[in-house]
C-alpha positions in Angstrom: -10.9 3.4 -16.0 -8.5 1.4 -18.1 -8.8 -2.4 -18.2 -5.4 -2.6 -16.5 -4.9 -1.8 -12.8 -3.9 1.8 -12.8 -1.7 3.1 -10.0 -0.7 6.7 -9.5 2.8 7.2 -8.1 4.0 10.3 -6.2 7.4 10.3 -7.9 8.9 13.1 -5.8 8.2 11.6 -2.3 10.9 9.6 -0.5 14.5 10.0 0.4 15.8 8.7 -2.9 13.0 9.9 -5.2 12.5 9.9 -8.1 15.2 7.2 -8.9 13.8 4.9 -6.3 10.2 5.3 -7.5 11.0 4.7 -11.2 13.1 1.7 -10.4 10.5 0.4 -8.1 7.8 0.8 -10.8 10.1 -1.1 -13.2 10.4 -4.0 -10.8 6.6 -4.0 -10.2 5.6 -4.0 -13.8 8.0 -6.9 -14.5 6.1 -8.9 -11.8 2.7 -7.6 -12.7 2.3 -7.0 -16.5 -1.3 -6.0 -16.1 -0.4 -2.8 -14.3 -0.4 0.8 -15.7 1.4 3.7 -14.0 0.7 7.4 -13.9 4.0 8.9 -12.9 3.4 12.3 -11.2 6.5 14.5 -10.9 9.1 16.6 -12.6 9.3 15.4 -16.2 12.8 16.7 -16.7 14.0 14.3 -14.0 11.7 11.4 -14.8 12.2 11.2 -18.6 15.9 10.3 -18.5 15.2 7.6 -15.9 12.4 6.1 -18.0 14.5 6.1 -21.2 17.0 3.9 -19.5 14.3 1.5 -18.2 13.8 -1.9 -19.9 10.3 -2.5 -18.7 8.6 1.0 -18.6 7.2 1.5 -22.1 4.6 3.8 -23.7 2.0 1.1 -23.2 2.3 0.9 -19.4 2.9 4.4 -18.2 2.3 8.1 -18.7 3.7 11.2 -17.0 1.9 14.1 -15.4 4.3 16.9 -15.0 4.8 19.1 -11.9 7.9 20.5 -10.3 6.2 21.0 -6.9 6.4 18.5 -4.1 5.5 18.1 -0.4 8.6 18.4 1.7 9.3 15.9 4.4 9.2 18.6 7.1 5.9 20.2 5.9 3.1 20.2 8.4 -0.1 18.6 7.1 -2.1 21.8 7.5 0.5 23.6 5.3 0.4 20.9 2.7 -3.4 21.0 2.5 -3.4 24.8 2.0 -0.5 25.2 -0.5 0.0 21.7 -1.9 -2.8 21.4 -4.5 -0.3 21.2 -7.4 2.3 19.0 -5.7 3.1 15.5 -7.0 1.4 14.0 -3.9 -1.9 15.8 -4.3 -2.1 15.4 -8.0 -1.6 11.6 -7.6 -4.3 11.4 -5.0 -6.7 13.4 -7.1 -6.3 10.8 -9.9 -7.8 8.3 -7.5 -10.6 10.7 -6.4 -11.5 11.4 -10.0 -11.6 7.7 -11.0 -8.5 7.9 -13.3 -6.5 5.6 -11.1 -7.3 2.6 -8.8 -4.8 3.6 -6.1 -2.0 5.9 -5.1 1.4 5.0 -3.7 3.7 7.6 -2.0 6.9 7.5 0.0 6.4 11.1 1.0 5.3 12.9 4.2 3.0 10.6 6.1 0.9 13.3 7.8 0.4 15.2 4.6 -0.5 12.0 2.7 -3.1 11.1 5.3 -4.6 14.6 5.4 -4.7 15.0 1.6 -6.1 11.5 1.1 -8.9 12.0 3.7 -9.9 15.3 2.1 -9.8 14.2 -1.5 -11.0 10.6 -1.2 -13.3 11.1 1.8 -14.4 8.3 4.1 -15.9 5.0 3.0 -19.6 5.0 3.8 -20.1 3.6 7.3 -16.6 4.2 8.5 -16.0 7.0 11.0 -12.2 7.2 11.0 -9.3 5.9 8.8 -6.8 3.5 10.2 -3.2 2.8 9.2 -2.6 -0.9 8.7 0.5 -2.9 7.8 1.8 -6.4 8.0 4.8 -8.0 9.6 6.5 -11.4 10.3 5.5 -13.7 13.1 6.4 -17.1 14.3 3.4 -18.5 12.4 3.9 -16.5 9.2 2.5 -13.0 8.8 -0.1 -10.9 10.6 -1.5 -7.4 10.1 -2.1 -4.8 12.7 -4.2 -1.6 12.8 -4.3 1.2 13.9 -0.6 2.2 13.7 -1.0 5.8 14.5 -3.9 7.6 12.8 -6.1 7.7 15.9 -4.7 8.3 19.4 -8.1 7.4 21.0 -10.7 5.1 19.6 -14.4 4.3 20.4 -15.7 0.8 20.5 -17.3 1.5 17.1 -13.9 2.5 15.6 -12.3 -0.7 16.9 -15.1 -2.9 15.4 -14.8 -1.1 12.1 -11.0 -1.6 12.2 -11.5 -5.3 12.9 -13.8 -5.7 9.8 -11.3 -3.8 7.5 -8.3 -5.6 8.9 -9.9 -9.0 8.4 -10.6 -8.1 4.7 -7.1 -6.7 4.3 -5.6 -10.0 5.7 -7.7 -12.0 3.2 -6.6 -9.9 0.2 -3.0 -9.0 1.0 -1.9 -12.0 3.0 -4.1 -14.5 1.3 -5.5 -16.0 4.5 -8.9 -17.6 3.9 -10.5 -17.0 7.3 -8.3 -14.7 9.3 -8.6 -14.7 13.1 -9.0 -11.3 14.8 -7.8 -10.2 18.3 -8.2 -7.1 20.3 -4.9 -6.0 21.9 -5.4 -5.6 25.7 -3.5 -5.8 29.0 -4.8 -9.3 29.6 -6.9 -12.0 28.0 -9.6 -12.1 30.7 -13.0 -10.7 29.7 -13.1 -8.1 32.5 -9.7 -6.6 31.6 -9.2 -3.4 29.7 -11.2 -0.2 29.3 -14.8 0.1 28.5 -14.4 0.7 24.7 -12.4 -2.6 24.4 -15.0 -4.6 26.3 -17.8 -3.1 24.2 -16.0 -3.8 21.0 -15.4 -7.4 22.1 -19.1 -7.8 22.8 -20.0 -6.8 19.2 -17.3 -8.9 17.6 -18.5 -12.0 19.5 -21.9 -11.4 17.9 -20.2 -11.6 14.5 -18.9 -15.1 15.1 -20.7 -16.4 11.9 -19.0 -14.0 9.6 -15.8 -13.0 11.4 -13.4 -15.3 13.4 -13.0 -13.4 16.6 -10.3 -14.8 18.9 -10.9 -12.5 21.9 -8.3 -10.4 23.8 -4.6 -10.8 23.1 -1.5 -9.4 24.9 1.7 -7.8 23.6 3.6 -11.1 23.3 0.9 -12.6 21.1 1.7 -10.1 18.3 5.0 -11.7 17.3 3.8 -15.2 18.3 1.2 -15.0 15.6 -1.7 -15.9 17.9 -4.1 -14.1 15.6 -3.9 -12.9 12.0 -5.3 -9.5 12.6 -4.3 -7.4 15.7 -6.7 -4.5 16.4 -5.8 -1.6 18.7 -6.0 2.2 19.0 -3.4 4.3 17.1 -1.4 5.2 20.3 -0.9 1.7 21.4 -0.3 0.4 17.9 2.3 3.0 17.1 4.2 2.3 20.3 4.1 -1.4 19.7 5.3 -1.0 16.1 8.2 1.3 17.1 9.2 -1.1 19.9 9.3 -4.0 17.5 11.3 -2.1 15.0 13.8 -1.0 17.7 14.1 -4.6 19.0 14.8 -5.9 15.5 17.6 -3.3 15.0 19.0 -4.1 18.4 19.0 -7.9 17.6 20.8 -7.2 14.3 23.4 -5.1 16.1 24.0 -7.7 18.7 24.3 -10.5 16.2 26.7 -8.5 14.0 28.8 -7.6 17.1 28.8 -11.2 18.3 30.0 -12.7 15.0 32.8 -10.1 14.7 34.2 -10.4 18.2 36.9 -12.9 17.4 38.4 -15.2 14.8 36.4 -18.1 16.0 33.1 -16.3 15.8 34.0 -15.1 12.3 34.7 -18.7 11.4 31.3 -19.6 12.9 29.6 -17.0 10.8 31.1 -18.6 7.7 29.7 -22.0 8.8 26.2 -20.7 9.4 26.1 -18.0 6.7 23.3 -19.6 4.7 21.1 -19.8 7.8 21.8 -16.2 8.6 21.0 -15.1 5.1 17.7 -16.9 5.4 17.0 -15.1 8.6 17.9 -11.7 7.1 15.6 -12.3 4.2 12.7 -13.4 6.5 13.2 -10.2 8.6 13.8 -7.9 5.6 11.6 -4.8 6.2 11.3 -4.3 2.5 9.2 -7.4 2.3 6.6 -5.8 4.5 6.7 -2.3 3.1 3.4 -0.6 2.4 1.2 0.8 5.1 -2.4 1.3 4.0 -4.9 4.0 5.0 -8.0 1.9 5.5 -11.4 3.4 5.7 -11.0 5.9 2.9 -13.2 5.7 -0.2 -10.1 5.0 -2.3 -6.8 3.1 -2.1 -3.9 5.0 -0.6 -0.6 3.2 0.3 2.2 4.8 2.2 5.7 3.4 1.5 8.5 4.0 4.0 10.4 7.1 3.0 13.8 5.5 3.4 13.0 2.3 1.4 14.8 1.2 -1.8 13.3 0.3 -5.1 12.5 -3.3 -4.0 10.6 -2.0 -1.0 8.7 0.5 -3.1 7.7 -2.2 -5.6 6.3 -4.3 -2.7 4.2 -1.3 -1.7 2.9 -1.0 -5.3 2.0 -4.7 -5.1 -0.1 -4.0 -2.0 -2.1 -1.3 -3.8 -2.5 -3.5 -6.9 -3.8 -6.4 -4.9 -6.3 -4.3 -3.0 -7.6 -2.9 -6.3 -7.6 -6.2 -8.2 -9.5 -8.1 -5.5 -12.1 -5.5 -4.7 -11.1 -4.3 -1.2 -13.4 -1.3 -1.1 -16.4 -3.3 -2.4 -15.8 -6.0 0.2 -15.6 -3.4 3.0 -19.0 -1.9 2.0 -20.6 -5.3 1.9 -19.2 -6.5 5.2 -20.4 -3.2 6.9 -23.9 -4.1 5.8 -23.5 -7.4 7.6 -22.5 -5.4 10.8 -25.7 -3.5 10.7 -27.8 -6.6 10.4 -26.0 -8.9 12.8 -24.4 -6.9 15.6 -27.0 -4.1 16.2 -24.1 -1.7 15.5 -25.4 1.8 14.7 -22.2 3.1 13.0 -23.4 6.5 11.9 -24.8 7.3 15.3 -21.6 6.2 17.0 -23.6 4.0 19.4 -23.7 0.4 20.3 -27.2 -1.0 21.1 -27.4 -3.4 24.0 
């Protein structure tokens, strides 16, 4: 690999691709001069955009041409069968072949997961991948996983998610010793289904190497009670969509309230600075970049409807994970699991 961090970009994925992707890469390389991009997509569309760029030069990028792309409506099975020469698959293959440290795409989520799992395979000791992302809380920022990759999870899966999430929080959020909590219907030890209670038992055994808080409830997510929220993909996805919907509702109510009369419009002018600070704090572009943890390679999913700034932040997530050795840390920490928690990962069994 090159001495720089090399990131492969699916330039044809996303609502506003390829313009959004190229502009996002330009923002990212201005922030991180040690990055090198492999832009995968239609060269006839990419070249004019790059020519007008101030920061994308011959020294920090190259283009791999393909006119084919994965459509937003394509089923993962269809993408796997017929998408080998698409911009998404070629970008993923660069990571699998060791020619890039990570891939970032704003394209079809299901196709990206399926292709990444097939091409990159699972990290040794991990049974299933998990989708992880981060979001604002009252205490700062937290990460949560799984956000939809696995509808049902075993206790082993949850423990593995906890280990990966803890490392993710250290690298991406910069938290020295992240606290980890299992999302449950109550904080009492007897609450929840058997898989949760078994996972909690194992995580308590890891108290020397992992800061396990215990069970948390839904209101603890935004309160920032823990730095890492661990749950199955069904619950995590519902919680995420509920939070996104609540944020949109709050924004709508706030806009309606300030526009309801002349006095409220005047009030908006008086508190405009505070509102702008709130908007910046809640800006979803700041938290763009969901990661497929558990794969033997770095794959980051950008929101399909994001703009260039949001895409640049997703690139930053991939770059940080590569720069600070996320995959190596996961492999090392899984070795600790075997030694300290009697966790037989490959046999999908917890010894008691």
